[in-house]
C-alpha positions as CSV (number, residue, x, y, z in Angstrom):
1,M,0.2,0.1,-0.1
2,A,1.2,3.5,-0.6
3,K,1.6,5.6,2.2
4,N,0.0,8.8,1.3
5,R,-3.0,6.7,-0.4
6,R,-6.4,8.2,1.0
7,Q,-8.5,5.8,2.6
8,P,-12.2,5.5,2.1
9,R,-14.5,8.1,4.2
10,L,-16.8,6.0,6.2
11,I,-20.7,6.2,5.9
12,E,-22.7,8.2,8.6
13,G,-25.5,6.3,10.6
14,P,-26.3,3.0,12.1
15,L,-23.2,1.7,10.0
16,A,-20.8,4.6,10.7
17,S,-17.9,2.1,11.5
18,R,-18.3,0.4,7.9
19,P,-16.0,1.8,4.7
20,L,-18.0,2.6,1.9
21,Y,-16.2,0.2,-0.4
22,T,-13.6,-2.6,0.0
23,P,-9.9,-1.8,-0.9
24,K,-10.6,-4.1,-4.2
25,Q,-13.7,-2.2,-5.1
26,G,-11.7,1.1,-4.3
27,Q,-9.3,-0.5,-7.1
28,Y,-11.8,-0.2,-9.7
29,L,-13.5,2.9,-8.9
30,A,-10.1,4.6,-9.1
31,F,-9.0,2.9,-12.5
32,I,-12.5,3.8,-13.4
33,H,-12.2,7.5,-12.6
34,S,-8.5,7.5,-13.7
35,Y,-9.7,6.1,-17.1
36,Q,-12.1,8.8,-17.7
37,K,-9.8,11.4,-17.2
38,V,-7.3,10.4,-19.7
39,H,-9.8,8.7,-22.7
40,R,-12.7,11.3,-21.8
41,R,-14.9,8.2,-21.9
42,P,-15.8,5.3,-19.4
43,P,-13.8,2.0,-19.4
44,A,-15.3,-1.1,-21.0
45,E,-15.5,-4.1,-19.1
46,S,-12.7,-5.5,-21.3
47,D,-10.4,-2.5,-20.2
48,L,-10.9,-3.4,-16.7
49,Q,-10.3,-7.1,-17.5
50,E,-6.8,-6.3,-19.0
51,Y,-5.8,-3.9,-16.0
52,F,-6.5,-5.9,-13.4
53,R,-5.5,-9.5,-15.3
54,V,-8.8,-11.3,-14.5
55,S,-11.4,-13.0,-16.1
56,A,-14.6,-11.5,-17.7
57,P,-17.1,-13.0,-15.3
58,S,-15.0,-11.5,-12.7
59,V,-14.9,-7.9,-13.7
60,H,-18.7,-8.3,-14.8
61,D,-19.5,-9.0,-11.2
62,M,-17.5,-6.5,-9.5
63,I,-19.4,-4.1,-11.9
64,L,-22.8,-5.5,-10.6
65,R,-21.4,-5.3,-7.0
66,L,-20.4,-1.6,-7.3
67,E,-23.8,-1.1,-9.3
68,E,-25.7,-3.0,-6.3
69,Q,-23.9,-0.6,-4.0
70,G,-24.9,2.7,-5.1
71,L,-21.4,3.5,-6.2
72,I,-21.7,3.3,-9.7
73,S,-24.6,3.4,-12.3
74,R,-25.1,2.1,-15.8
75,V,-27.4,1.9,-18.7
76,R,-27.8,-2.0,-19.4
77,G,-27.1,-3.0,-22.7
78,E,-25.1,0.4,-23.7
79,A,-21.4,0.1,-24.0
80,R,-19.4,2.3,-21.7
81,S,-21.9,3.9,-19.7
82,I,-20.2,3.4,-16.1
83,R,-20.8,6.5,-14.3
84,I,-19.3,6.9,-10.6
85,L,-21.7,8.2,-8.3
86,L,-19.2,9.4,-5.6
87,P,-17.3,12.6,-5.6
88,P,-13.8,12.3,-6.2
89,E,-12.4,13.0,-2.8
90,L,-13.7,9.7,-1.8
91,L,-11.9,7.6,-4.1
92,Q,-9.1,6.2,-3.5
93,E,-5.6,6.6,-5.4
94,L,-4.9,3.8,-8.4
95,E,-2.1,1.8,-7.1
96,S,0.4,0.9,-10.3
């Protein structure tokens, strides 16, 4: 882990001690954010698969989990429609 890596902010209310997302989810969110900044469009699932060196089903499952948790939104059936729903200050830095 990087020394100056931002930790995810905690949620408020009854689950106040629980982070918004896991470290692995945070890296997916950081990649999506970074990719959008560079390419000016969201990544395809194949871009995530290539970067994280995981299978297509693993990437798809992560996208579904992020969507279920309200961290991203997407238009089903529309390519490159992932949108992060968190402000950038709540995202981790992408590890290399």
